[in-house]
N, C-alpha and C positions, 0 to 999 in steps of 0.2 A: 687555592683554586677560586674561591668566591671573590677575593680581592682582585685577582687577575682578570676575572670576567667583568667586574665593575669598572676596572681601569680601561679595558679594551672598549667597553660600551661608551664610556665617557669620551674616549678618543674618536669614536665613530659619531658622536653627537647625539646620543640618546641614553635613557636610563631604563632600568627594569623594575617592575613591581616585585614584591616579596615572593609571590608564587612562581612567577616566571624565572626569577633568579634561582629559586630552589630547584626547579625542573632542570635548568641548564647545568647547575652545579653537580647534578647526579650523573651527568653524561661524561663520556670520555672527553678529555681536554681538547683533542683535535676536532671532535664532532661539535663540541660547544662553540669553538672558534669558527667553525664552518657555518654554523647557524647564525652567529653574530654578523659574519660577513654578508650572509644572505639578507638579513634584516637591513643592514646598511645599504645594500644595493637597491632596496625597495624605495628608498628616499621618502619615507613616510612623513606626514606633517606632524603627527603626534610625537612628542618628545619622550613620553613614558610608555614603554611597551608593556601593556597589561596582558593578563592571560587571555582576555577576549580578543585583543588584537593579534596575539600570538597564534591563537587557534584559527583566526581568519586567514592570516597570510602564510603561516608556517605549518600549522597543525601541531598536535602535541609531539614532543620529542620522541616518546616511545613509539608512536605511530610512524614517525619519520624514519626511525632506525629499523623497525621490523613490523611491517604491516603489508601483507600481500594484497589486501583489499583497498589500499590507498589508491584512488583513481587520480586525484589531483589535490593540490594544496587546499582547495575550497570544498571538495566533495569526497566523501568516503562511503564506499559500499560496505555495509555491515552484514549483508547476507549474500551468499554466493552458492546457490543450489547446484549440485552436480548429480544428474541422473546416472543410472547404471551405464557403464560402457560395455557390459557383456549382455548376452542373451538373457531375457527376463523369464523366470518360471514362477509357478504358483507360490512357492515358499518365499519368494521376494515380496509378494503382496502380503503374505502373513506377517513377515518381518516388518513391513511398512506400517501395518496397523498396530503391531506391538510397540514400535518406536513412537508412534503417534500417541498411543494410550499412555505410555510412560511419561511422555513430555507433558501432556495435559494433566495427568495425575499429579505430577510434581508441582504444577501451578496451583491445583486445588489443595494440596497438602499444606501449602504455605498459609492457608486460611485458618489453620489450627482447628480443624474439625473435631468435634467431640466424639469419643467412642468409635474412632475410625477402625474399620474391620475389613477383611476380605470376605468374599462370599463363602469360601471353604470354612472359615472359622466360626460361622454362624451355625449353631447346633440345633438340637431338637427342642431345647428349652426357650421359652419366650424371653425376649430382651429388646433393648433399643440400641441401634447402631447407626453409624454413617458409613455408606459404601460408595466407592467411586467406580462407575460402571459405564460400559458402552451399550447403547440402545440397539437391540437386535430386531425387535418387532413390537407392534402395538395392535391391540384389538379391543373392541367393545364387548362387554358381557351382556347377557340377556337383561340384566338389571341396569344397563347403561353406565356401569362403572368401566374404568379403563384398566386393562391388563397390559403390563409392559414387560416384555422378556428382555433380560439384561445379562451381561457377562463381564467378568474381569479376567485377570490372568490365571485365576484359581478355579473358576467354574461358572455356572449359570444359575439364574434364579428368576422368579416371577414376582413383580411388584404390582399391588393393586392400588389404584388411585380412586378414592370414593367420590362420586359425583356430588355428594352433599357438601364437600369442601370446594366451593365454587372457584375461589381464586387459584387453588392448587390444581384443580381439574382443568381450568382454562390454560394454565401454564403447561401442564402435561400434554395437552392436545397439540401444542406447538413444538414438542420435542421432535427432532428429525432422526431418522434412522442413522446410526453411526455417530450420533452426538455422544460426547463423553461428559458426564455430569456427576455430581454427588447427590445421593438421596439420603435424607434422614428417614429411617424406617424402624418399625417395631414388628415383632412376630418371631417366627422360627424359620428353619430352612424349608419348611413345607410351603409357607406363604408369608410374604412381607407386605406391610402396609405403609404407604408413604405418608409423611407428615410435612415434608419440605423438599424442594429441589434447589440445588445450588449450582449455578453456572460458574465456569472458571473466570469469566468476565475480565475485561481489560479496563483498568482504572489508572489514571494519573492523579497523584496527590495534589498537584498544582499545575497551572498553566505556565508554559515557558515564554519568556520575553527575551528579545535580543537587544543589544546595545546599538544596533545599526538600523537606521531608518530605511529599510529595503523591502521590496515586494517580491513575492513569489507568484508566478502566473501558472495556471493549470489548464491544459488542453489535451487534445488527442483526437482519435477517430477522424483523421484527415481523409482516409479512403481515396488517396490519390490513384488515378487510373479509372475511377468510376465516372460514368456520364453524369452522375448526380453530384460530383465533387464541386464544391462552391469555391473555386479558386479565387475569384475576384474578392470575395468576402474575406478569405484568409489573408490575401495580400493587403487588404484594408487594415486588418489587425496588425500585420507586420509594419505597415506604414506608420500606424499609431505608435507602436513599440519603438520605432526609430525616431519619433518626435515629429513626424510629418503631418499629422492631422490631430484635431482635438482643440479644445479651448486651453487657456493658460494653465488652469488647474490640472486638466487631464494630461497635458504635456509634462508637467512637473512629476506627476505620478509615473508616467511612462519612463522617465529618466531613472526612477528608483527601482524599476523591475530588473532584478539581477539573476533570477532563476526562472526557467520555463520547463515545467514537467509535461512530457507528452506520454500519455498512458495507453499507447498501443493502437493497433489498426491504422498504422501510418500509411499503408497502401490498401487497395481493395483486393489485391491478390489475383490469382488465376486458378480456376477450378475449385473454388471454395464451396460452391453449390451448383447444382445442375442448372444449366442454361445461363450461367453468369456472363458468358461472353457477349450476350445481347446488350448488357448494361455497361460494357467496358469501352473506353476510347483509347486506352493503352493496354495492350494484351500481352505484356511481357513484364515479369516482376522486376528485372534489372532496369528496364526503362521507367517503370513506376518509381523505383527508388532514386533514379537519376533526377526525376522531377521533384521528389522530396528534397534531395540535396540542393537543387537549384533554388527552391523556396527558402530553405533554412539558411542558406548562405547570404540571403538578403538581410538577416537579422544582425544587428550590431554585435560586435565580437565580445563585448563585456557581459553579455547575457550568457549564462551557463545553461545549456540545454541538456536535459536528462531524458532519454527515450527508452522505453521498454516495448516489447512486441505485444501483439494481440493475436487473435485467431485468424485474422486476414493477412498477417505478415508471413514472410517466407521462412517460417520455423515450424517445427513439429507441433501439431495442435494440442497434444497432451501437456498438462502442467506438472511441474514448472517448465517454463519455456526458456531456452537459452537466448543469448543476445542475437540480434539480427546478424547472420553470417556475412563475412567480408566477401564471400563468393557472389552474393546477390547485391551487395551495396558497398563496393570498395570506396566510393567517394565519401560515404558517411563515416567510415572508419578513419578517414584522413582529416576530418574536420576537427580543429583544435578545441572549439568550445562545445562540442557535442560528445556526450558520454552515453554509450550504449550499455544498458543493464538488462538483466534477466526479468522475467515476469513470473512470480512477484519479485520485488526487490526492496530492501530497506536501505535507504540512502540518508546519510547525515550531511547537513549543510551548515553554513555559518551559524554560529550561536548555539551549536549543539542540537538543532532541530532534527528530529528523526522523522523521515517521510517514508511511509510504506506505500509503494506503488503496486497496484494490482489492476490489470485490465478489466477483469470481471466476468469471465465466462460462466462462473457459478451463480451469478446474480439471478438469472432466469429460473434456475432450479429452486432457489429460495422462494421466489415469487410463486412458483407452482405449488410448493409444499407447505407454505405457511398460510392458513386460511385468512387470517386478518389482513395480511399484506395483499394477498390475491384479490380479495373482495373489496377492500377499502381503497387501496392505492394502485394496484396493478403495476405498470411500468412507470408511473408518474412520479414516484419518490424513491430513487435509488438509495438514498441515505438510510431509509428504513431498513433496507436489506443489510447495509454495511453495519448498522447497529447490531443486527443479529449475528453477523460474523464476529464482531468484537466481543459480544456476550459469550460466544462459543470458543473464542480464541482460535478460530479456524476459518480459512477463506472458502473452503469447499468440502464440507464433511461427508457428503452423501456418496457412498460407493455406487458406481454404475450409472449415475445420472450425468456424468461428464468424464471426459478423458483425463487421466492423470498418469504420471510416470513414477513408479516407486523409487525411492532413493535409499541408499544403504544405511546411513547412520542417523538421519533425521527426516522428518516430513516438513518440507519447506513451506507448506501451506499453514502450518501451525504459527500463530502469532506469539512467538516466545518472548520477543521484546516489544513492550508497549510503545507504539509510535506517538509522536506529538500530532502528526497529521497522517491521515490515510486518504489517498486519492484513487478513485476508480473511474472507469469509462464504460464502454459497451452500450449503455442505455441511451446515449445521445441526448442527455438532458443535464443541464447545469443545476446543481443544488448544493447548498451549504447547510451544515448542521453541526451540532456538538454533542458528544456523549462522554460523560465522565472525564471532562477536560480534554478530550481528544477531538481535534477538528476533523470533520468528515467532509470531503470535497468530491462531488461527482462532476466530471467534466462534460462539456457539450460536444459538438461534432462540427464538421465542415462538409456535410453531405445532406442533401434534401431527402425526403422520405423515399424509402425503397419499397418494392412490391412485398418483400418479406415482412417489413415493419407494418405495412398495411394489413397483411394477413393476420399477424398476431395482435394487432391493435395498439402498437407502440407508435405514438406520434412524436417525432423528434423535435427538439427545440435548439436549432443550430446557431452557430456563430456567437455563442456566449463564452466569455472568458472570466472565470473567478480569479480574483486577486487577494492576496493575504499579506498584510504588513507585519513583518517579523518583530518590530519594536512595539507597535501599539495594539497588534492583533485585530486591526481594522480589516473588515472584509468588504469587498466590492465585487459586483458582476458587471463586466463591460459587455455591451451589445453591439456587435458589428454587422447586424443583419440589415440595417437601414441604408437606403441609397439617397435619401432626400437631402442630406446635408453632410458636411465633413466632420461634424461633432458626434462622437460616439456617445450613445446613451449609457449612463452610468447608474447602476442600481446599488444603493447602499443596503448592506445586510447586517443583521445582528448575529454574532457568532454563537 
């Protein structure tokens, strides 16, 4: 079989590296020949087909044979949340939280915690344990210590955090209701005393680099249909992407942009909030999506566009959100280089980069509930919130502060696979940061300030587009807000 594969490849004018040869030799003979024919038709310049090239143009053989989530040869959807199709009752929410607890408990257990115990196993005799619990309630005592009510699947308990332990006390104050964490404790089943708090935390051992000198662009929050939609500025970005404006260096960068992630609120919607009609110039969702289609079709076809919905899109507001329905946007469903994904969605692109897309409805809740973020940053630094999501391995942990839809077998808001990149939107401000080797990207918007944003004190920073080079990990932010010249302002950023 190996000899036959090598002979056929030689006849087609290319060779295989060891790993690619091994993968093909494991396949059915006809399937291997089919893939070789496909490689031949691509007419690649490279004479040796490496595993990296193979993944880029063909994807892995196992995925090609059997992967319902394979969207395209260059893009793979790794998560596909499916909310209940039946009527939801109280027990579905109970099951949802149990599934979430078990998922995050599994992440924490990998950390090899010492003396791991359940609440039920802690007896009347004093001892030292580690317990994995969900936060039910927090309150201050008369002595200004912090009492935290917790539970696991076996029972409930009370943990005291002493105010004299300043670092731990500060950490405990930022625990959110429904957080799932590990506590190192001492005491008995009457009262437990905390000595440490351990978050599930998202960590990558090293940063990923691609062999291909290509860029990923991040945007979203078009809000097409709004009177505040900055259409001319958006078209300016697309003109740059197509090589129409910019200096020589900027045009070279534009050519290398191969992916565009759009993180939700693609339209302004209808009936999203009371009195919205006063601020709309397109008052129909279908017409708004037609306008989105018209704009996206101007982008050159070798740019792969990945789009998830947000709270303004024509989907159910509860998370996870399904893809934008064909009923409302038939034209988008027909675009060959546009891939509609749910919110949230984990997408794998060339080079094995895993990109977690989340529009970010839960961001405002984090700002409200974490004192340091609320008082120090407010809405000005969305990546500070994303860091908290990664620490908790959950995009929206607090029950009751946002709409969500329980799912049967998993909580799609759990970050079970650590991404290389996480992109959010909603706050209308572009920002880049890094946490534990994970690139955090907050996208900007294409809408000027709205009355709601004025009310809550959120000042948007529109028309900015973060770019990320897959080979060098170089980060840039392009500014398309200016009208005084044709050259886009380019801001260099440190990852």
